[in-house]
C-alpha positions as CSV (number, residue, x, y, z in Angstrom):
1,M,180.6,106.0,-0.9
2,T,178.4,106.9,1.9
3,I,178.3,110.1,3.9
4,S,176.8,109.8,7.4
5,T,174.9,112.4,9.1
6,A,173.6,112.4,12.5
7,A,170.1,111.9,10.7
8,E,170.8,109.3,8.1
9,P,173.6,108.2,5.5
10,V,173.6,109.6,2.0
11,A,174.9,107.6,-0.7
12,I,177.3,109.7,-3.1
13,D,178.9,108.5,-6.3
14,A,182.6,107.9,-5.5
15,A,183.8,109.1,-8.8
16,L,181.7,112.3,-8.8
17,L,183.0,113.0,-5.4
18,A,186.7,112.5,-6.4
19,R,186.0,114.6,-9.3
20,A,184.6,117.4,-7.2
21,R,187.6,117.4,-4.7
22,R,189.8,117.6,-7.6
23,A,188.2,120.5,-9.0
24,G,188.4,122.1,-5.5
25,V,184.7,122.0,-4.9
26,D,183.9,122.3,-1.3
27,V,181.6,119.2,-1.2
28,A,180.0,119.8,2.3
29,A,179.1,123.6,1.6
30,T,177.6,122.5,-2.0
31,C,175.5,119.9,-0.3
32,H,174.5,122.3,2.3
33,A,173.5,124.9,-0.3
34,A,171.8,122.3,-2.4
35,L,169.7,121.3,0.6
36,A,168.8,124.7,1.5
37,R,167.6,125.5,-2.1
38,A,165.7,122.3,-2.2
39,T,163.8,123.1,0.8
40,E,163.1,126.5,-0.2
41,E,161.7,125.3,-3.5
42,A,159.7,122.9,-1.9
43,G,158.1,125.5,0.3
44,R,157.1,127.6,-2.7
45,A,155.7,124.6,-4.5
46,V,153.5,124.2,-1.4
47,Q,152.4,127.9,-1.4
48,R,152.0,127.6,-5.4
49,S,149.6,124.5,-4.7
50,E,147.8,126.3,-1.8
51,S,147.3,129.3,-4.0
52,A,145.9,127.2,-6.8
53,A,143.5,125.5,-4.5
54,A,142.3,128.8,-3.3
55,I,141.8,130.0,-6.5
56,T,139.8,127.0,-7.6
57,E,137.8,127.3,-4.5
58,W,137.2,130.9,-5.0
59,N,136.1,130.2,-8.7
60,D,133.7,127.4,-7.8
61,W,132.2,129.6,-4.9
62,A,132.1,132.8,-7.4
63,G,130.6,130.6,-10.3
64,S,133.3,131.6,-12.5
65,P,133.8,129.3,-15.5
66,P,136.8,127.1,-15.3
67,T,140.1,128.2,-17.1
68,G,142.8,125.9,-18.7
């Protein structure tokens, strides 16, 4: 099964979708929430990566011995 959005179609396992609907899951709201959380997590991952790079740069500049 494919759910179409204005942006792009997304394939969803038909059996999983049917099981979710039988269980009373609001599939659209659940997908929305999952995408929102994934976007937030991706943003935090970028921040962590930028922080790690800044720390490495500072340690190189300050002459600190590498850790890890």
